[in-house]
Biotite code that builds the C-alpha atoms (Angstrom):
import biotite.structure as struc

atoms = struc.array([
    struc.Atom([-24.479, 17.131, 27.944], chain_id="A", res_id=1, res_name="MET", atom_name="CA", element="C"),
    struc.Atom([-24.222, 15.429, 24.690], chain_id="A", res_id=2, res_name="THR", atom_name="CA", element="C"),
    struc.Atom([-26.436, 12.294, 24.108], chain_id="A", res_id=3, res_name="THR", atom_name="CA", element="C"),
    struc.Atom([-25.947, 9.378, 21.578], chain_id="A", res_id=4, res_name="VAL", atom_name="CA", element="C"),
    struc.Atom([-28.724, 11.141, 19.712], chain_id="A", res_id=5, res_name="ALA", atom_name="CA", element="C"),
    struc.Atom([-26.602, 14.290, 19.415], chain_id="A", res_id=6, res_name="ASP", atom_name="CA", element="C"),
    struc.Atom([-23.435, 12.586, 18.398], chain_id="A", res_id=7, res_name="SER", atom_name="CA", element="C"),
    struc.Atom([-22.695, 12.574, 14.503], chain_id="A", res_id=8, res_name="PRO", atom_name="CA", element="C"),
    struc.Atom([-23.659, 9.720, 12.592], chain_id="A", res_id=9, res_name="ARG", atom_name="CA", element="C"),
    struc.Atom([-21.097, 7.535, 10.968], chain_id="A", res_id=10, res_name="LEU", atom_name="CA", element="C"),
    struc.Atom([-23.148, 7.525, 7.587], chain_id="A", res_id=11, res_name="ASP", atom_name="CA", element="C"),
    struc.Atom([-23.037, 11.146, 7.457], chain_id="A", res_id=12, res_name="ALA", atom_name="CA", element="C"),
    struc.Atom([-22.356, 12.954, 3.525], chain_id="A", res_id=13, res_name="PRO", atom_name="CA", element="C"),
    struc.Atom([-19.123, 14.611, 4.689], chain_id="A", res_id=14, res_name="SER", atom_name="CA", element="C"),
    struc.Atom([-15.960, 12.863, 3.865], chain_id="A", res_id=15, res_name="TRP", atom_name="CA", element="C"),
    struc.Atom([-14.600, 12.218, 7.475], chain_id="A", res_id=16, res_name="ARG", atom_name="CA", element="C"),
    struc.Atom([-17.773, 10.746, 8.281], chain_id="A", res_id=17, res_name="GLY", atom_name="CA", element="C"),
    struc.Atom([-18.059, 8.077, 5.911], chain_id="A", res_id=18, res_name="VAL", atom_name="CA", element="C"),
    struc.Atom([-16.805, 4.872, 7.076], chain_id="A", res_id=19, res_name="PRO", atom_name="CA", element="C"),
    struc.Atom([-14.194, 2.912, 5.025], chain_id="A", res_id=20, res_name="ILE", atom_name="CA", element="C"),
    struc.Atom([-15.988, 0.880, 2.333], chain_id="A", res_id=21, res_name="THR", atom_name="CA", element="C"),
    struc.Atom([-13.948, -1.989, 1.837], chain_id="A", res_id=22, res_name="ILE", atom_name="CA", element="C"),
    struc.Atom([-12.803, -2.786, 5.357], chain_id="A", res_id=23, res_name="GLY", atom_name="CA", element="C"),
    struc.Atom([-9.330, -1.927, 6.690], chain_id="A", res_id=24, res_name="GLY", atom_name="CA", element="C"),
    struc.Atom([-8.057, -5.504, 6.726], chain_id="A", res_id=25, res_name="SER", atom_name="CA", element="C"),
    struc.Atom([-7.641, -5.365, 2.904], chain_id="A", res_id=26, res_name="ALA", atom_name="CA", element="C"),
    struc.Atom([-5.722, -1.833, 3.395], chain_id="A", res_id=27, res_name="TYR", atom_name="CA", element="C"),
    struc.Atom([-3.381, -3.467, 6.047], chain_id="A", res_id=28, res_name="ILE", atom_name="CA", element="C"),
    struc.Atom([-2.302, -6.464, 3.511], chain_id="A", res_id=29, res_name="TRP", atom_name="CA", element="C"),
    struc.Atom([-1.658, -3.808, 0.902], chain_id="A", res_id=30, res_name="ILE", atom_name="CA", element="C"),
    struc.Atom([0.540, -1.737, 3.508], chain_id="A", res_id=31, res_name="ILE", atom_name="CA", element="C"),
    struc.Atom([2.399, -4.917, 4.788], chain_id="A", res_id=32, res_name="ILE", atom_name="CA", element="C"),
    struc.Atom([2.630, -5.947, 1.296], chain_id="A", res_id=33, res_name="GLY", atom_name="CA", element="C"),
    struc.Atom([4.512, -2.576, 0.463], chain_id="A", res_id=34, res_name="ALA", atom_name="CA", element="C"),
    struc.Atom([6.491, -2.519, 3.749], chain_id="A", res_id=35, res_name="SER", atom_name="CA", element="C"),
    struc.Atom([8.265, -5.900, 2.939], chain_id="A", res_id=36, res_name="LEU", atom_name="CA", element="C"),
    struc.Atom([8.590, -4.935, -0.199], chain_id="A", res_id=37, res_name="ASP", atom_name="CA", element="C"),
    struc.Atom([10.920, -2.090, 1.156], chain_id="A", res_id=38, res_name="ILE", atom_name="CA", element="C"),
    struc.Atom([12.344, -4.115, 3.666], chain_id="A", res_id=39, res_name="LEU", atom_name="CA", element="C"),
    struc.Atom([13.666, -6.710, 1.387], chain_id="A", res_id=40, res_name="PHE", atom_name="CA", element="C"),
    struc.Atom([14.590, -3.999, -1.082], chain_id="A", res_id=41, res_name="THR", atom_name="CA", element="C"),
    struc.Atom([16.907, -2.581, 1.613], chain_id="A", res_id=42, res_name="GLY", atom_name="CA", element="C"),
    struc.Atom([18.423, -6.116, 2.346], chain_id="A", res_id=43, res_name="ILE", atom_name="CA", element="C"),
    struc.Atom([19.111, -6.768, -1.499], chain_id="A", res_id=44, res_name="ILE", atom_name="CA", element="C"),
    struc.Atom([20.722, -3.144, -1.910], chain_id="A", res_id=45, res_name="LEU", atom_name="CA", element="C"),
    struc.Atom([22.854, -3.613, 1.208], chain_id="A", res_id=46, res_name="ALA", atom_name="CA", element="C"),
    struc.Atom([24.160, -7.016, -0.498], chain_id="A", res_id=47, res_name="LYS", atom_name="CA", element="C"),
    struc.Atom([24.947, -5.428, -3.864], chain_id="A", res_id=48, res_name="GLY", atom_name="CA", element="C"),
    struc.Atom([21.786, -5.871, -5.568], chain_id="A", res_id=49, res_name="GLY", atom_name="CA", element="C"),
    struc.Atom([19.562, -3.361, -7.585], chain_id="A", res_id=50, res_name="GLN", atom_name="CA", element="C"),
    struc.Atom([16.010, -2.024, -7.264], chain_id="A", res_id=51, res_name="GLU", atom_name="CA", element="C"),
    struc.Atom([14.181, -4.004, -10.212], chain_id="A", res_id=52, res_name="ALA", atom_name="CA", element="C"),
    struc.Atom([11.450, -1.104, -10.464], chain_id="A", res_id=53, res_name="ASN", atom_name="CA", element="C"),
    struc.Atom([12.715, 1.275, -12.975], chain_id="A", res_id=54, res_name="PRO", atom_name="CA", element="C"),
    struc.Atom([11.210, 4.299, -11.522], chain_id="A", res_id=55, res_name="ILE", atom_name="CA", element="C"),
    struc.Atom([11.686, 3.668, -7.788], chain_id="A", res_id=56, res_name="ALA", atom_name="CA", element="C"),
    struc.Atom([15.503, 3.245, -9.219], chain_id="A", res_id=57, res_name="ASN", atom_name="CA", element="C"),
    struc.Atom([15.359, 6.454, -10.492], chain_id="A", res_id=58, res_name="ALA", atom_name="CA", element="C"),
    struc.Atom([14.125, 7.929, -7.188], chain_id="A", res_id=59, res_name="VAL", atom_name="CA", element="C"),
    struc.Atom([16.671, 5.808, -5.368], chain_id="A", res_id=60, res_name="LEU", atom_name="CA", element="C"),
    struc.Atom([19.729, 7.491, -7.238], chain_id="A", res_id=61, res_name="ILE", atom_name="CA", element="C"),
    struc.Atom([18.188, 10.820, -7.248], chain_id="A", res_id=62, res_name="THR", atom_name="CA", element="C"),
    struc.Atom([16.707, 10.999, -3.486], chain_id="A", res_id=63, res_name="PHE", atom_name="CA", element="C"),
    struc.Atom([18.554, 8.042, -1.859], chain_id="A", res_id=64, res_name="GLY", atom_name="CA", element="C"),
    struc.Atom([16.836, 5.200, 0.024], chain_id="A", res_id=65, res_name="PHE", atom_name="CA", element="C"),
    struc.Atom([14.689, 7.549, 2.438], chain_id="A", res_id=66, res_name="THR", atom_name="CA", element="C"),
    struc.Atom([13.347, 9.162, -0.826], chain_id="A", res_id=67, res_name="GLY", atom_name="CA", element="C"),
    struc.Atom([12.508, 5.844, -2.331], chain_id="A", res_id=68, res_name="MET", atom_name="CA", element="C"),
    struc.Atom([10.687, 4.703, 0.818], chain_id="A", res_id=69, res_name="VAL", atom_name="CA", element="C"),
    struc.Atom([8.695, 8.096, 0.543], chain_id="A", res_id=70, res_name="ALA", atom_name="CA", element="C"),
    struc.Atom([7.840, 7.428, -3.009], chain_id="A", res_id=71, res_name="PHE", atom_name="CA", element="C"),
    struc.Atom([6.465, 3.970, -2.327], chain_id="A", res_id=72, res_name="LYS", atom_name="CA", element="C"),
    struc.Atom([4.672, 4.802, 0.739], chain_id="A", res_id=73, res_name="TYR", atom_name="CA", element="C"),
    struc.Atom([3.036, 7.914, -1.432], chain_id="A", res_id=74, res_name="MET", atom_name="CA", element="C"),
    struc.Atom([2.203, 5.118, -4.229], chain_id="A", res_id=75, res_name="THR", atom_name="CA", element="C"),
    struc.Atom([0.592, 3.184, -1.633], chain_id="A", res_id=76, res_name="VAL", atom_name="CA", element="C"),
    struc.Atom([-1.484, 6.385, -0.463], chain_id="A", res_id=77, res_name="LEU", atom_name="CA", element="C"),
    struc.Atom([-2.350, 7.208, -3.620], chain_id="A", res_id=78, res_name="LEU", atom_name="CA", element="C"),
    struc.Atom([-3.384, 3.295, -4.460], chain_id="A", res_id=79, res_name="ILE", atom_name="CA", element="C"),
    struc.Atom([-5.416, 3.303, -1.222], chain_id="A", res_id=80, res_name="LEU", atom_name="CA", element="C"),
    struc.Atom([-7.356, 6.734, -2.054], chain_id="A", res_id=81, res_name="VAL", atom_name="CA", element="C"),
    struc.Atom([-8.192, 5.180, -5.625], chain_id="A", res_id=82, res_name="GLY", atom_name="CA", element="C"),
    struc.Atom([-9.385, 1.708, -4.283], chain_id="A", res_id=83, res_name="CYS", atom_name="CA", element="C"),
    struc.Atom([-11.729, 3.773, -1.800], chain_id="A", res_id=84, res_name="GLU", atom_name="CA", element="C"),
    struc.Atom([-12.911, 5.865, -4.767], chain_id="A", res_id=85, res_name="PHE", atom_name="CA", element="C"),
    struc.Atom([-13.704, 2.691, -6.914], chain_id="A", res_id=86, res_name="VAL", atom_name="CA", element="C"),
    struc.Atom([-15.398, 1.130, -3.843], chain_id="A", res_id=87, res_name="SER", atom_name="CA", element="C"),
    struc.Atom([-17.686, 3.865, -3.318], chain_id="A", res_id=88, res_name="ARG", atom_name="CA", element="C"),
    struc.Atom([-19.037, 3.483, -6.848], chain_id="A", res_id=89, res_name="HIS", atom_name="CA", element="C"),
    struc.Atom([-19.025, -0.472, -6.609], chain_id="A", res_id=90, res_name="SER", atom_name="CA", element="C"),
    struc.Atom([-17.985, -2.348, -3.426], chain_id="A", res_id=91, res_name="ALA", atom_name="CA", element="C"),
    struc.Atom([-17.865, -5.656, -5.545], chain_id="A", res_id=92, res_name="ARG", atom_name="CA", element="C"),
    struc.Atom([-15.350, -3.666, -7.778], chain_id="A", res_id=93, res_name="LYS", atom_name="CA", element="C"),
    struc.Atom([-13.617, -2.253, -5.014], chain_id="A", res_id=94, res_name="GLY", atom_name="CA", element="C"),
    struc.Atom([-12.999, -5.579, -3.365], chain_id="A", res_id=95, res_name="ARG", atom_name="CA", element="C"),
    struc.Atom([-11.784, -7.192, -6.646], chain_id="A", res_id=96, res_name="ARG", atom_name="CA", element="C"),
    struc.Atom([-9.315, -4.519, -6.945], chain_id="A", res_id=97, res_name="LEU", atom_name="CA", element="C"),
    struc.Atom([-8.056, -4.426, -3.309], chain_id="A", res_id=98, res_name="ALA", atom_name="CA", element="C"),
    struc.Atom([-7.221, -8.333, -3.624], chain_id="A", res_id=99, res_name="ILE", atom_name="CA", element="C"),
    struc.Atom([-5.422, -7.704, -6.659], chain_id="A", res_id=100, res_name="THR", atom_name="CA", element="C"),
    struc.Atom([-3.542, -4.943, -5.364], chain_id="A", res_id=101, res_name="LEU", atom_name="CA", element="C"),
    struc.Atom([-2.692, -7.485, -2.436], chain_id="A", res_id=102, res_name="ILE", atom_name="CA", element="C"),
    struc.Atom([-1.327, -9.891, -4.980], chain_id="A", res_id=103, res_name="VAL", atom_name="CA", element="C"),
    struc.Atom([0.658, -7.158, -6.753], chain_id="A", res_id=104, res_name="ILE", atom_name="CA", element="C"),
    struc.Atom([2.337, -5.879, -3.709], chain_id="A", res_id=105, res_name="HIS", atom_name="CA", element="C"),
    struc.Atom([3.212, -9.464, -2.476], chain_id="A", res_id=106, res_name="PHE", atom_name="CA", element="C"),
    struc.Atom([4.711, -10.409, -5.731], chain_id="A", res_id=107, res_name="ALA", atom_name="CA", element="C"),
    struc.Atom([8.153, -8.477, -5.179], chain_id="A", res_id=108, res_name="PRO", atom_name="CA", element="C"),
    struc.Atom([8.454, -9.794, -1.613], chain_id="A", res_id=109, res_name="VAL", atom_name="CA", element="C"),
    struc.Atom([7.925, -13.434, -3.018], chain_id="A", res_id=110, res_name="PHE", atom_name="CA", element="C"),
    struc.Atom([10.638, -12.794, -5.638], chain_id="A", res_id=111, res_name="TRP", atom_name="CA", element="C"),
    struc.Atom([12.933, -11.163, -3.133], chain_id="A", res_id=112, res_name="SER", atom_name="CA", element="C"),
    struc.Atom([12.542, -13.936, -0.827], chain_id="A", res_id=113, res_name="THR", atom_name="CA", element="C"),
    struc.Atom([13.465, -16.539, -3.492], chain_id="A", res_id=114, res_name="TYR", atom_name="CA", element="C"),
    struc.Atom([16.529, -14.099, -4.603], chain_id="A", res_id=115, res_name="LEU", atom_name="CA", element="C"),
    struc.Atom([17.538, -13.871, -1.027], chain_id="A", res_id=116, res_name="LEU", atom_name="CA", element="C"),
    struc.Atom([17.437, -17.724, -0.227], chain_id="A", res_id=117, res_name="SER", atom_name="CA", element="C"),
    struc.Atom([19.042, -18.405, -3.766], chain_id="A", res_id=118, res_name="ALA", atom_name="CA", element="C"),
    struc.Atom([21.850, -16.118, -4.247], chain_id="A", res_id=119, res_name="TYR", atom_name="CA", element="C"),
    struc.Atom([22.916, -15.155, -0.516], chain_id="A", res_id=120, res_name="VAL", atom_name="CA", element="C"),
])
C-alpha cells in the first residue's frame, strides 16, 4: 500500500516533477491571445483580407490555413518553454516576460477587432 510519504514530491529534481514556475494563469492568457489571433485571422481571410505577419503568411501560402494554425501554436509552445526556462533562473524576469508576451499576443487581437469593426 502506498502512503503519502512514499509518493513523489513536487519539488523533485526531475523535469516531470518540477512544478510550473510562473503559474498556469499567465500561460492560459498567452494561449487565449494566440487562439483569438487565429480566430480573427480566419475571419479576416474569409472576408478577403491578408495575414499581416510575413512569416505566417508564407506558411499560409505554402501549407494552407491548417498549416498556419499549426505554425502559430508551435511558436506558442516554444514561447512557453522559453518562458519556463527564463523563470527557472529568475522568477521576476519570467513574470515580466509572461506579461510582455500576453500584451504581444493580444495586440493583433485588438488590431483585428478594430479592422473588423471599421471595415466590415
